[in-house]
ChimeraX commands (.cxc) that place a marker at each C-alpha (Angstrom):
marker #1 position 19.92,44.64,51.41 radius 0.5
marker #1 position 21.36,43.17,48.26 radius 0.5
marker #1 position 21.83,39.86,50.09 radius 0.5
marker #1 position 18.20,39.85,51.24 radius 0.5
marker #1 position 17.08,40.59,47.67 radius 0.5
marker #1 position 19.09,37.68,46.30 radius 0.5
marker #1 position 17.61,35.35,48.93 radius 0.5
marker #1 position 14.07,36.39,48.00 radius 0.5
marker #1 position 14.82,35.78,44.34 radius 0.5
marker #1 position 16.30,32.37,45.14 radius 0.5
marker #1 position 13.25,31.40,47.23 radius 0.5
marker #1 position 10.97,32.53,44.39 radius 0.5
marker #1 position 12.84,30.37,41.90 radius 0.5
marker #1 position 12.60,27.36,44.24 radius 0.5
marker #1 position 8.85,27.90,44.74 radius 0.5
marker #1 position 8.23,28.20,41.00 radius 0.5
marker #1 position 10.30,25.08,40.33 radius 0.5
marker #1 position 8.31,22.95,42.79 radius 0.5
marker #1 position 5.05,24.38,41.49 radius 0.5
marker #1 position 6.01,23.19,38.03 radius 0.5
marker #1 position 7.01,19.78,39.36 radius 0.5
marker #1 position 3.67,19.56,41.15 radius 0.5
marker #1 position 1.83,20.48,37.99 radius 0.5
marker #1 position 3.80,17.88,36.13 radius 0.5
marker #1 position 2.68,15.24,38.63 radius 0.5
marker #1 position -0.87,15.87,37.40 radius 0.5
marker #1 position -0.09,16.18,33.71 radius 0.5
marker #1 position 3.11,14.51,32.60 radius 0.5
marker #1 position 3.30,16.40,29.34 radius 0.5
marker #1 position 1.44,17.43,26.25 radius 0.5
marker #1 position 2.95,14.90,23.88 radius 0.5
marker #1 position 0.79,14.17,20.86 radius 0.5
marker #1 position 1.02,11.44,18.25 radius 0.5
marker #1 position 1.97,12.72,14.81 radius 0.5
marker #1 position -0.84,11.61,12.52 radius 0.5
marker #1 position 1.15,11.45,9.29 radius 0.5
marker #1 position -0.04,8.65,7.02 radius 0.5
marker #1 position 1.49,5.23,7.59 radius 0.5
marker #1 position 3.62,3.97,4.67 radius 0.5
marker #1 position 2.17,1.20,2.52 radius 0.5
marker #1 position 2.81,-2.34,3.82 radius 0.5
marker #1 position 3.68,-5.23,1.50 radius 0.5
marker #1 position 2.13,-8.66,1.83 radius 0.5
marker #1 position 4.45,-11.24,3.43 radius 0.5
marker #1 position 7.26,-8.69,3.90 radius 0.5
marker #1 position 8.61,-7.20,7.14 radius 0.5
marker #1 position 6.96,-3.94,8.18 radius 0.5
marker #1 position 8.50,-1.80,10.92 radius 0.5
marker #1 position 7.31,1.77,11.48 radius 0.5
marker #1 position 7.58,4.10,14.49 radius 0.5
marker #1 position 4.83,6.38,15.74 radius 0.5
marker #1 position 6.28,9.88,15.95 radius 0.5
marker #1 position 5.75,12.03,19.03 radius 0.5
marker #1 position 5.36,15.80,19.09 radius 0.5
marker #1 position 6.04,17.01,22.66 radius 0.5
marker #1 position 6.76,20.23,24.56 radius 0.5
marker #1 position 9.36,20.98,27.20 radius 0.5
marker #1 position 7.18,19.44,29.94 radius 0.5
marker #1 position 8.23,16.02,28.69 radius 0.5
marker #1 position 11.68,16.72,30.14 radius 0.5
marker #1 position 10.18,15.21,33.30 radius 0.5
marker #1 position 9.08,12.01,31.56 radius 0.5
marker #1 position 11.33,9.01,31.42 radius 0.5
marker #1 position 9.25,7.07,28.92 radius 0.5
marker #1 position 6.31,6.91,26.57 radius 0.5
marker #1 position 4.34,3.69,26.19 radius 0.5
marker #1 position 1.99,2.88,23.33 radius 0.5
marker #1 position -1.02,0.58,23.12 radius 0.5
marker #1 position -3.52,-0.29,20.43 radius 0.5
marker #1 position -6.86,0.60,22.01 radius 0.5
marker #1 position -9.42,0.15,19.22 radius 0.5
marker #1 position -9.87,-0.93,15.61 radius 0.5
marker #1 position -8.28,-3.76,13.66 radius 0.5
marker #1 position -4.87,-4.71,12.31 radius 0.5
marker #1 position -4.04,-7.19,9.55 radius 0.5
marker #1 position -2.96,-10.60,10.72 radius 0.5
marker #1 position 0.78,-10.54,11.42 radius 0.5
marker #1 position 1.08,-6.89,12.54 radius 0.5
marker #1 position 1.04,-5.57,16.12 radius 0.5
marker #1 position 1.60,-2.35,18.07 radius 0.5
marker #1 position 4.38,-2.74,20.65 radius 0.5
marker #1 position 4.88,-0.58,23.74 radius 0.5
marker #1 position 7.99,1.09,22.38 radius 0.5
marker #1 position 5.85,2.80,19.74 radius 0.5
marker #1 position 6.29,0.60,16.69 radius 0.5
marker #1 position 3.92,-1.10,14.30 radius 0.5
marker #1 position 5.82,-4.23,13.41 radius 0.5
marker #1 position 5.42,-7.66,11.88 radius 0.5
marker #1 position 4.89,-9.49,8.60 radius 0.5
marker #1 position 1.36,-8.90,7.32 radius 0.5
marker #1 position -0.35,-11.76,5.53 radius 0.5
marker #1 position -3.76,-10.16,5.04 radius 0.5
marker #1 position -4.57,-7.70,2.22 radius 0.5
marker #1 position -6.62,-4.54,2.52 radius 0.5
marker #1 position -7.01,-1.33,4.53 radius 0.5
marker #1 position -7.14,-1.44,8.34 radius 0.5
marker #1 position -8.03,1.38,10.77 radius 0.5
marker #1 position -6.77,1.27,14.34 radius 0.5
marker #1 position -6.39,3.57,17.35 radius 0.5
marker #1 position -3.15,4.04,19.26 radius 0.5
marker #1 position -3.01,5.57,22.75 radius 0.5
marker #1 position 0.21,6.92,24.28 radius 0.5
marker #1 position 0.86,7.25,28.00 radius 0.5
marker #1 position 3.64,9.06,29.83 radius 0.5
marker #1 position 5.52,7.35,32.68 radius 0.5
marker #1 position 7.59,9.39,35.15 radius 0.5
marker #1 position 10.51,8.28,37.32 radius 0.5
marker #1 position 8.12,7.21,40.11 radius 0.5
marker #1 position 6.17,4.97,37.76 radius 0.5
marker #1 position 3.22,7.35,37.63 radius 0.5
marker #1 position 1.29,6.91,34.36 radius 0.5
marker #1 position -0.92,9.45,32.68 radius 0.5
marker #1 position -2.87,9.52,29.44 radius 0.5
marker #1 position -1.27,11.84,26.90 radius 0.5
marker #1 position -2.96,11.35,23.55 radius 0.5
marker #1 position -4.69,8.95,21.17 radius 0.5
marker #1 position -4.99,8.95,17.40 radius 0.5
marker #1 position -6.39,6.82,14.59 radius 0.5
marker #1 position -4.20,5.44,11.83 radius 0.5
marker #1 position -4.69,3.47,8.64 radius 0.5
marker #1 position -2.32,0.79,7.40 radius 0.5
marker #1 position -2.79,-0.45,3.84 radius 0.5
marker #1 position -1.46,-3.86,2.80 radius 0.5
marker #1 position -1.00,-4.68,-0.88 radius 0.5
marker #1 position 1.11,-6.72,-3.30 radius 0.5
marker #1 position 3.91,-5.26,-5.40 radius 0.5
marker #1 position 3.97,-5.65,-9.16 radius 0.5
marker #1 position 5.56,-8.77,-10.60 radius 0.5
marker #1 position 7.28,-6.34,-12.98 radius 0.5
marker #1 position 10.60,-5.45,-11.35 radius 0.5
marker #1 position 10.75,-2.17,-13.30 radius 0.5
marker #1 position 7.63,-0.94,-11.50 radius 0.5
marker #1 position 8.28,1.07,-8.31 radius 0.5
marker #1 position 7.47,-0.73,-5.09 radius 0.5
marker #1 position 4.24,0.59,-3.50 radius 0.5
marker #1 position 6.14,1.60,-0.34 radius 0.5
marker #1 position 8.67,3.76,-2.24 radius 0.5
marker #1 position 8.68,7.50,-1.51 radius 0.5
marker #1 position 11.55,8.52,-3.80 radius 0.5
marker #1 position 9.90,8.44,-7.23 radius 0.5
marker #1 position 7.88,11.41,-8.45 radius 0.5
marker #1 position 6.24,9.97,-11.59 radius 0.5
marker #1 position 2.95,8.06,-11.68 radius 0.5
marker #1 position 3.18,4.49,-13.00 radius 0.5
marker #1 position 0.68,2.00,-14.39 radius 0.5
marker #1 position 2.40,-1.38,-14.70 radius 0.5
marker #1 position 1.56,-4.69,-16.27 radius 0.5
marker #1 position 3.18,-7.66,-14.57 radius 0.5
marker #1 position 5.89,-10.03,-15.75 radius 0.5
marker #1 position 4.59,-13.48,-14.90 radius 0.5
marker #1 position 6.37,-16.82,-15.16 radius 0.5
marker #1 position 4.93,-20.28,-15.72 radius 0.5
marker #1 position 6.79,-23.56,-16.07 radius 0.5
marker #1 position 4.33,-24.83,-18.66 radius 0.5
marker #1 position 1.15,-23.52,-20.26 radius 0.5
marker #1 position -1.28,-25.89,-21.91 radius 0.5
marker #1 position -4.31,-25.16,-24.03 radius 0.5
marker #1 position -7.20,-24.12,-21.80 radius 0.5
marker #1 position -5.03,-22.98,-18.87 radius 0.5
marker #1 position -6.28,-19.88,-17.07 radius 0.5
marker #1 position -3.72,-17.12,-16.49 radius 0.5
marker #1 position -3.81,-13.92,-14.46 radius 0.5
marker #1 position -1.81,-10.82,-15.38 radius 0.5
marker #1 position -1.42,-8.29,-12.57 radius 0.5
marker #1 position -1.77,-4.55,-13.05 radius 0.5
marker #1 position -0.32,-2.18,-10.44 radius 0.5
marker #1 position -0.52,1.55,-9.87 radius 0.5
marker #1 position 2.18,3.68,-8.28 radius 0.5
marker #1 position 1.93,7.16,-6.83 radius 0.5
marker #1 position 4.00,8.61,-4.01 radius 0.5
marker #1 position 1.91,8.57,-0.82 radius 0.5
marker #1 position 1.80,12.30,-0.11 radius 0.5
marker #1 position 1.52,13.17,-3.80 radius 0.5
marker #1 position -1.51,10.92,-4.11 radius 0.5
marker #1 position -3.43,13.20,-1.78 radius 0.5
marker #1 position -2.57,16.20,-3.93 radius 0.5
marker #1 position -3.40,14.64,-7.29 radius 0.5
marker #1 position -6.64,12.86,-6.25 radius 0.5
marker #1 position -6.62,10.89,-9.51 radius 0.5
marker #1 position -10.24,10.00,-10.30 radius 0.5
marker #1 position -10.04,8.08,-13.56 radius 0.5
marker #1 position -7.52,6.08,-15.56 radius 0.5
marker #1 position -8.00,4.76,-19.10 radius 0.5
marker #1 position -5.60,2.43,-20.84 radius 0.5
marker #1 position -5.40,-0.01,-23.73 radius 0.5
marker #1 position -3.91,-3.47,-23.29 radius 0.5
marker #1 position -2.82,-5.37,-26.41 radius 0.5
marker #1 position -2.15,-9.11,-26.53 radius 0.5
marker #1 position -1.64,-11.91,-29.08 radius 0.5
marker #1 position -5.13,-13.12,-29.97 radius 0.5
marker #1 position -3.72,-16.27,-31.59 radius 0.5
marker #1 position -2.41,-17.51,-28.25 radius 0.5
marker #1 position -4.76,-15.93,-25.70 radius 0.5
marker #1 position -8.43,-15.15,-25.27 radius 0.5
marker #1 position -10.54,-13.34,-22.69 radius 0.5
marker #1 position -13.97,-14.32,-21.43 radius 0.5
marker #1 position -16.22,-11.25,-21.45 radius 0.5
marker #1 position -18.08,-12.55,-18.41 radius 0.5
marker #1 position -14.91,-12.24,-16.31 radius 0.5
marker #1 position -14.24,-8.63,-17.32 radius 0.5
marker #1 position -16.03,-6.99,-14.41 radius 0.5
marker #1 position -15.52,-5.76,-10.85 radius 0.5
marker #1 position -14.29,-9.20,-9.78 radius 0.5
marker #1 position -10.98,-8.22,-11.45 radius 0.5
marker #1 position -10.45,-5.35,-9.01 radius 0.5
marker #1 position -7.97,-5.60,-6.17 radius 0.5
marker #1 position -7.31,-3.74,-2.93 radius 0.5
marker #1 position -5.87,-0.50,-4.40 radius 0.5
marker #1 position -9.12,-0.14,-6.37 radius 0.5
marker #1 position -11.73,-1.46,-3.93 radius 0.5
marker #1 position -10.29,0.84,-1.23 radius 0.5
marker #1 position -11.87,3.71,-3.16 radius 0.5
marker #1 position -15.07,1.91,-4.28 radius 0.5
marker #1 position -13.81,1.86,-7.86 radius 0.5
marker #1 position -15.85,0.77,-10.85 radius 0.5
marker #1 position -14.49,-0.66,-14.08 radius 0.5
marker #1 position -15.61,-0.92,-17.68 radius 0.5
marker #1 position -13.86,-3.02,-20.33 radius 0.5
marker #1 position -14.36,-3.00,-24.11 radius 0.5
marker #1 position -13.11,-6.23,-25.71 radius 0.5
marker #1 position -14.80,-5.79,-29.10 radius 0.5
marker #1 position -11.45,-5.61,-30.93 radius 0.5
marker #1 position -9.63,-8.95,-31.05 radius 0.5
marker #1 position -6.33,-8.83,-29.16 radius 0.5
marker #1 position -7.20,-5.60,-27.38 radius 0.5
marker #1 position -8.81,-4.54,-24.11 radius 0.5
marker #1 position -9.83,-0.93,-23.56 radius 0.5
marker #1 position -10.10,-0.45,-19.81 radius 0.5
marker #1 position -11.49,2.47,-17.82 radius 0.5
marker #1 position -11.31,2.50,-14.03 radius 0.5
marker #1 position -13.13,5.19,-12.04 radius 0.5
marker #1 position -12.77,6.03,-8.34 radius 0.5
marker #1 position -15.99,6.09,-6.33 radius 0.5
marker #1 position -14.47,8.51,-3.83 radius 0.5
marker #1 position -13.45,12.16,-4.16 radius 0.5
marker #1 position -10.19,11.09,-2.53 radius 0.5
marker #1 position -9.22,9.42,-5.80 radius 0.5
marker #1 position -6.60,6.69,-6.09 radius 0.5
marker #1 position -4.27,7.83,-3.31 radius 0.5
marker #1 position -2.55,4.58,-2.40 radius 0.5
marker #1 position -0.13,2.67,-4.57 radius 0.5
marker #1 position -0.69,-1.04,-5.03 radius 0.5
marker #1 position -2.48,-3.79,-6.92 radius 0.5
marker #1 position -5.35,-2.38,-9.00 radius 0.5
marker #1 position -6.54,-5.54,-10.73 radius 0.5
marker #1 position -5.76,-9.03,-11.99 radius 0.5
marker #1 position -6.65,-9.49,-15.66 radius 0.5
marker #1 position -7.79,-13.01,-16.64 radius 0.5
marker #1 position -6.65,-14.73,-19.85 radius 0.5
marker #1 position -7.01,-18.24,-21.25 radius 0.5
marker #1 position -4.37,-20.02,-23.35 radius 0.5
marker #1 position -5.67,-21.06,-26.78 radius 0.5
marker #1 position -2.86,-23.56,-27.40 radius 0.5
marker #1 position 0.08,-25.31,-25.77 radius 0.5
marker #1 position 2.70,-22.59,-25.53 radius 0.5
marker #1 position 6.32,-23.14,-26.51 radius 0.5
marker #1 position 9.24,-21.97,-24.39 radius 0.5
marker #1 position 9.29,-18.23,-25.03 radius 0.5
marker #1 position 8.29,-14.76,-23.83 radius 0.5
marker #1 position 4.83,-13.52,-24.77 radius 0.5
marker #1 position 4.37,-9.76,-24.70 radius 0.5
marker #1 position 1.46,-7.72,-23.36 radius 0.5
marker #1 position 1.64,-4.01,-24.19 radius 0.5
marker #1 position 0.06,-1.15,-22.27 radius 0.5
marker #1 position -0.83,2.33,-23.47 radius 0.5
marker #1 position -2.15,4.79,-20.88 radius 0.5
marker #1 position -4.61,6.98,-22.79 radius 0.5
marker #1 position -6.02,9.25,-20.08 radius 0.5
marker #1 position -5.51,10.07,-16.40 radius 0.5
marker #1 position -7.85,12.61,-14.78 radius 0.5
marker #1 position -7.28,14.33,-11.42 radius 0.5
marker #1 position -10.08,15.69,-9.24 radius 0.5
marker #1 position -9.73,19.20,-10.67 radius 0.5
marker #1 position -8.48,20.36,-14.05 radius 0.5
marker #1 position -6.17,22.85,-12.33 radius 0.5
marker #1 position -4.14,20.04,-10.75 radius 0.5
marker #1 position -0.87,19.49,-12.61 radius 0.5
marker #1 position 0.11,15.83,-12.88 radius 0.5
marker #1 position 3.66,14.51,-13.30 radius 0.5
marker #1 position 4.73,12.23,-16.13 radius 0.5
marker #1 position 2.48,9.16,-16.43 radius 0.5
marker #1 position 4.50,6.06,-17.30 radius 0.5
marker #1 position 2.94,2.84,-18.61 radius 0.5
marker #1 position 5.01,-0.35,-18.41 radius 0.5
marker #1 position 4.46,-3.33,-20.69 radius 0.5
marker #1 position 4.28,-6.84,-19.28 radius 0.5
marker #1 position 5.01,-10.39,-20.38 radius 0.5
marker #1 position 4.44,-14.07,-19.82 radius 0.5
marker #1 position 7.55,-16.21,-19.68 radius 0.5
marker #1 position 7.10,-19.94,-20.34 radius 0.5
marker #1 position 10.09,-21.89,-19.06 radius 0.5
marker #1 position 9.48,-25.44,-20.34 radius 0.5
marker #1 position 7.74,-26.43,-23.57 radius 0.5
marker #1 position 5.05,-29.08,-23.64 radius 0.5
marker #1 position 6.70,-32.27,-24.90 radius 0.5
marker #1 position 4.66,-33.92,-27.66 radius 0.5
marker #1 position 3.72,-37.55,-27.13 radius 0.5
marker #1 position 5.63,-40.13,-29.18 radius 0.5
marker #1 position 3.91,-41.30,-32.35 radius 0.5
marker #1 position 1.32,-43.93,-31.56 radius 0.5
marker #1 position 1.63,-43.30,-27.81 radius 0.5
marker #1 position -0.83,-41.36,-25.70 radius 0.5
marker #1 position 0.44,-39.33,-22.73 radius 0.5
marker #1 position -1.55,-41.55,-20.38 radius 0.5
marker #1 position 0.38,-44.65,-21.53 radius 0.5
marker #1 position 3.50,-43.62,-19.58 radius 0.5
marker #1 position 4.40,-46.19,-16.95 radius 0.5
marker #1 position 1.81,-48.72,-18.20 radius 0.5
marker link #1:1,2 radius 0.2
marker link #1:2,3 radius 0.2
marker link #1:3,4 radius 0.2
marker link #1:4,5 radius 0.2
marker link #1:5,6 radius 0.2
marker link #1:6,7 radius 0.2
marker link #1:7,8 radius 0.2
marker link #1:8,9 radius 0.2
marker link #1:9,10 radius 0.2
marker link #1:10,11 radius 0.2
marker link #1:11,12 radius 0.2
marker link #1:12,13 radius 0.2
marker link #1:13,14 radius 0.2
marker link #1:14,15 radius 0.2
marker link #1:15,16 radius 0.2
marker link #1:16,17 radius 0.2
marker link #1:17,18 radius 0.2
marker link #1:18,19 radius 0.2
marker link #1:19,20 radius 0.2
marker link #1:20,21 radius 0.2
marker link #1:21,22 radius 0.2
marker link #1:22,23 radius 0.2
marker link #1:23,24 radius 0.2
marker link #1:24,25 radius 0.2
marker link #1:25,26 radius 0.2
marker link #1:26,27 radius 0.2
marker link #1:27,28 radius 0.2
marker link #1:28,29 radius 0.2
marker link #1:29,30 radius 0.2
marker link #1:30,31 radius 0.2
marker link #1:31,32 radius 0.2
marker link #1:32,33 radius 0.2
marker link #1:33,34 radius 0.2
marker link #1:34,35 radius 0.2
marker link #1:35,36 radius 0.2
marker link #1:36,37 radius 0.2
marker link #1:37,38 radius 0.2
marker link #1:38,39 radius 0.2
marker link #1:39,40 radius 0.2
marker link #1:40,41 radius 0.2
marker link #1:41,42 radius 0.2
marker link #1:42,43 radius 0.2
marker link #1:43,44 radius 0.2
marker link #1:44,45 radius 0.2
marker link #1:45,46 radius 0.2
marker link #1:46,47 radius 0.2
marker link #1:47,48 radius 0.2
marker link #1:48,49 radius 0.2
marker link #1:49,50 radius 0.2
marker link #1:50,51 radius 0.2
marker link #1:51,52 radius 0.2
marker link #1:52,53 radius 0.2
marker link #1:53,54 radius 0.2
marker link #1:54,55 radius 0.2
marker link #1:55,56 radius 0.2
marker link #1:56,57 radius 0.2
marker link #1:57,58 radius 0.2
marker link #1:58,59 radius 0.2
marker link #1:59,60 radius 0.2
marker link #1:60,61 radius 0.2
marker link #1:61,62 radius 0.2
marker link #1:62,63 radius 0.2
marker link #1:63,64 radius 0.2
marker link #1:64,65 radius 0.2
marker link #1:65,66 radius 0.2
marker link #1:66,67 radius 0.2
marker link #1:67,68 radius 0.2
marker link #1:68,69 radius 0.2
marker link #1:69,70 radius 0.2
marker link #1:70,71 radius 0.2
marker link #1:71,72 radius 0.2
marker link #1:72,73 radius 0.2
marker link #1:73,74 radius 0.2
marker link #1:74,75 radius 0.2
marker link #1:75,76 radius 0.2
marker link #1:76,77 radius 0.2
marker link #1:77,78 radius 0.2
marker link #1:78,79 radius 0.2
marker link #1:79,80 radius 0.2
marker link #1:80,81 radius 0.2
marker link #1:81,82 radius 0.2
marker link #1:82,83 radius 0.2
marker link #1:83,84 radius 0.2
marker link #1:84,85 radius 0.2
marker link #1:85,86 radius 0.2
marker link #1:86,87 radius 0.2
marker link #1:87,88 radius 0.2
marker link #1:88,89 radius 0.2
marker link #1:89,90 radius 0.2
marker link #1:90,91 radius 0.2
marker link #1:91,92 radius 0.2
marker link #1:92,93 radius 0.2
marker link #1:93,94 radius 0.2
marker link #1:94,95 radius 0.2
marker link #1:95,96 radius 0.2
marker link #1:96,97 radius 0.2
marker link #1:97,98 radius 0.2
marker link #1:98,99 radius 0.2
marker link #1:99,100 radius 0.2
marker link #1:100,101 radius 0.2
marker link #1:101,102 radius 0.2
marker link #1:102,103 radius 0.2
marker link #1:103,104 radius 0.2
marker link #1:104,105 radius 0.2
marker link #1:105,106 radius 0.2
marker link #1:106,107 radius 0.2
marker link #1:107,108 radius 0.2
marker link #1:108,109 radius 0.2
marker link #1:109,110 radius 0.2
marker link #1:110,111 radius 0.2
marker link #1:111,112 radius 0.2
marker link #1:112,113 radius 0.2
marker link #1:113,114 radius 0.2
marker link #1:114,115 radius 0.2
marker link #1:115,116 radius 0.2
marker link #1:116,117 radius 0.2
marker link #1:117,118 radius 0.2
marker link #1:118,119 radius 0.2
marker link #1:119,120 radius 0.2
marker link #1:120,121 radius 0.2
marker link #1:121,122 radius 0.2
marker link #1:122,123 radius 0.2
marker link #1:123,124 radius 0.2
marker link #1:124,125 radius 0.2
marker link #1:125,126 radius 0.2
marker link #1:126,127 radius 0.2
marker link #1:127,128 radius 0.2
marker link #1:128,129 radius 0.2
marker link #1:129,130 radius 0.2
marker link #1:130,131 radius 0.2
marker link #1:131,132 radius 0.2
marker link #1:132,133 radius 0.2
marker link #1:133,134 radius 0.2
marker link #1:134,135 radius 0.2
marker link #1:135,136 radius 0.2
marker link #1:136,137 radius 0.2
marker link #1:137,138 radius 0.2
marker link #1:138,139 radius 0.2
marker link #1:139,140 radius 0.2
marker link #1:140,141 radius 0.2
marker link #1:141,142 radius 0.2
marker link #1:142,143 radius 0.2
marker link #1:143,144 radius 0.2
marker link #1:144,145 radius 0.2
marker link #1:145,146 radius 0.2
marker link #1:146,147 radius 0.2
marker link #1:147,148 radius 0.2
marker link #1:148,149 radius 0.2
marker link #1:149,150 radius 0.2
marker link #1:150,151 radius 0.2
marker link #1:151,152 radius 0.2
marker link #1:152,153 radius 0.2
marker link #1:153,154 radius 0.2
marker link #1:154,155 radius 0.2
marker link #1:155,156 radius 0.2
marker link #1:156,157 radius 0.2
marker link #1:157,158 radius 0.2
marker link #1:158,159 radius 0.2
marker link #1:159,160 radius 0.2
marker link #1:160,161 radius 0.2
marker link #1:161,162 radius 0.2
marker link #1:162,163 radius 0.2
marker link #1:163,164 radius 0.2
marker link #1:164,165 radius 0.2
marker link #1:165,166 radius 0.2
marker link #1:166,167 radius 0.2
marker link #1:167,168 radius 0.2
marker link #1:168,169 radius 0.2
marker link #1:169,170 radius 0.2
marker link #1:170,171 radius 0.2
marker link #1:171,172 radius 0.2
marker link #1:172,173 radius 0.2
marker link #1:173,174 radius 0.2
marker link #1:174,175 radius 0.2
marker link #1:175,176 radius 0.2
marker link #1:176,177 radius 0.2
marker link #1:177,178 radius 0.2
marker link #1:178,179 radius 0.2
marker link #1:179,180 radius 0.2
marker link #1:180,181 radius 0.2
marker link #1:181,182 radius 0.2
marker link #1:182,183 radius 0.2
marker link #1:183,184 radius 0.2
marker link #1:184,185 radius 0.2
marker link #1:185,186 radius 0.2
marker link #1:186,187 radius 0.2
marker link #1:187,188 radius 0.2
marker link #1:188,189 radius 0.2
marker link #1:189,190 radius 0.2
marker link #1:190,191 radius 0.2
marker link #1:191,192 radius 0.2
marker link #1:192,193 radius 0.2
marker link #1:193,194 radius 0.2
marker link #1:194,195 radius 0.2
marker link #1:195,196 radius 0.2
marker link #1:196,197 radius 0.2
marker link #1:197,198 radius 0.2
marker link #1:198,199 radius 0.2
marker link #1:199,200 radius 0.2
marker link #1:200,201 radius 0.2
marker link #1:201,202 radius 0.2
marker link #1:202,203 radius 0.2
marker link #1:203,204 radius 0.2
marker link #1:204,205 radius 0.2
marker link #1:205,206 radius 0.2
marker link #1:206,207 radius 0.2
marker link #1:207,208 radius 0.2
marker link #1:208,209 radius 0.2
marker link #1:209,210 radius 0.2
marker link #1:210,211 radius 0.2
marker link #1:211,212 radius 0.2
marker link #1:212,213 radius 0.2
marker link #1:213,214 radius 0.2
marker link #1:214,215 radius 0.2
marker link #1:215,216 radius 0.2
marker link #1:216,217 radius 0.2
marker link #1:217,218 radius 0.2
marker link #1:218,219 radius 0.2
marker link #1:219,220 radius 0.2
marker link #1:220,221 radius 0.2
marker link #1:221,222 radius 0.2
marker link #1:222,223 radius 0.2
marker link #1:223,224 radius 0.2
marker link #1:224,225 radius 0.2
marker link #1:225,226 radius 0.2
marker link #1:226,227 radius 0.2
marker link #1:227,228 radius 0.2
marker link #1:228,229 radius 0.2
marker link #1:229,230 radius 0.2
marker link #1:230,231 radius 0.2
marker link #1:231,232 radius 0.2
marker link #1:232,233 radius 0.2
marker link #1:233,234 radius 0.2
marker link #1:234,235 radius 0.2
marker link #1:235,236 radius 0.2
marker link #1:236,237 radius 0.2
marker link #1:237,238 radius 0.2
marker link #1:238,239 radius 0.2
marker link #1:239,240 radius 0.2
marker link #1:240,241 radius 0.2
marker link #1:241,242 radius 0.2
marker link #1:242,243 radius 0.2
marker link #1:243,244 radius 0.2
marker link #1:244,245 radius 0.2
marker link #1:245,246 radius 0.2
marker link #1:246,247 radius 0.2
marker link #1:247,248 radius 0.2
marker link #1:248,249 radius 0.2
marker link #1:249,250 radius 0.2
marker link #1:250,251 radius 0.2
marker link #1:251,252 radius 0.2
marker link #1:252,253 radius 0.2
marker link #1:253,254 radius 0.2
marker link #1:254,255 radius 0.2
marker link #1:255,256 radius 0.2
marker link #1:256,257 radius 0.2
marker link #1:257,258 radius 0.2
marker link #1:258,259 radius 0.2
marker link #1:259,260 radius 0.2
marker link #1:260,261 radius 0.2
marker link #1:261,262 radius 0.2
marker link #1:262,263 radius 0.2
marker link #1:263,264 radius 0.2
marker link #1:264,265 radius 0.2
marker link #1:265,266 radius 0.2
marker link #1:266,267 radius 0.2
marker link #1:267,268 radius 0.2
marker link #1:268,269 radius 0.2
marker link #1:269,270 radius 0.2
marker link #1:270,271 radius 0.2
marker link #1:271,272 radius 0.2
marker link #1:272,273 radius 0.2
marker link #1:273,274 radius 0.2
marker link #1:274,275 radius 0.2
marker link #1:275,276 radius 0.2
marker link #1:276,277 radius 0.2
marker link #1:277,278 radius 0.2
marker link #1:278,279 radius 0.2
marker link #1:279,280 radius 0.2
marker link #1:280,281 radius 0.2
marker link #1:281,282 radius 0.2
marker link #1:282,283 radius 0.2
marker link #1:283,284 radius 0.2
marker link #1:284,285 radius 0.2
marker link #1:285,286 radius 0.2
marker link #1:286,287 radius 0.2
marker link #1:287,288 radius 0.2
marker link #1:288,289 radius 0.2
marker link #1:289,290 radius 0.2
marker link #1:290,291 radius 0.2
marker link #1:291,292 radius 0.2
marker link #1:292,293 radius 0.2
marker link #1:293,294 radius 0.2
marker link #1:294,295 radius 0.2
marker link #1:295,296 radius 0.2
marker link #1:296,297 radius 0.2
marker link #1:297,298 radius 0.2
marker link #1:298,299 radius 0.2
marker link #1:299,300 radius 0.2
marker link #1:300,301 radius 0.2
marker link #1:301,302 radius 0.2
marker link #1:302,303 radius 0.2
marker link #1:303,304 radius 0.2
marker link #1:304,305 radius 0.2
marker link #1:305,306 radius 0.2
marker link #1:306,307 radius 0.2
marker link #1:307,308 radius 0.2
view
């Protein structure tokens, strides 16, 4: 009798096993794409990120997952490959939404739809200030507002210059803080530089600002000083690190070989709600480095006379 009982149990196990295999032939698994935010991508730099898979024990029967981009748009230079990677060198700025679909493939080559999800990849430029955290960093807890360090071989009177301003917040922290407004004061040498009030408008804003429909106001009534206020047009706030704006200046004279300082004071940063506690806000000064002085023309000789 014990032998017969063991045989019945064995047959039951075999039946259940093949039932499960049969079920698996219809549905290969319940794998789902993890919809964590994609890290920030940097313009003209290699980007290589995997799509994570959450799957149950049914996927023991699957030999492979294959991924395809099925809708939306990607920046030029990036592509979704079947192994489940978003890879390439982006050379287009901005925010791009795209859909990825994952299929399961069993040992017989049978393919079944498993899941699809939408993602956003954001492409921006890092600060020219090497002390400013890179937008794709996830190791720094403070919030930064950074003026750039720009270099020019020569600067002549009337030359137009552009000083970058970047913002850094850790990706997942940005969602928590939902920073709505940032005010800062930029100070510069009014004997060497000027600003045209007509250029101090939304045309200054870059991708980390326009992503959230930001607006800007600038007070230039004090010589050598710009008081800037930038406001998010979305309740999401400024969640993504990157280039906020390019600030235009004009040289008032031929500049000698030297470093010219631009100082930044962050005066106010407001989150979505007063109850949100922000980390330390760090403002970084910037500079213009002129490498070669303008050589004065010899007495009695105009610059255009060279080679005559």
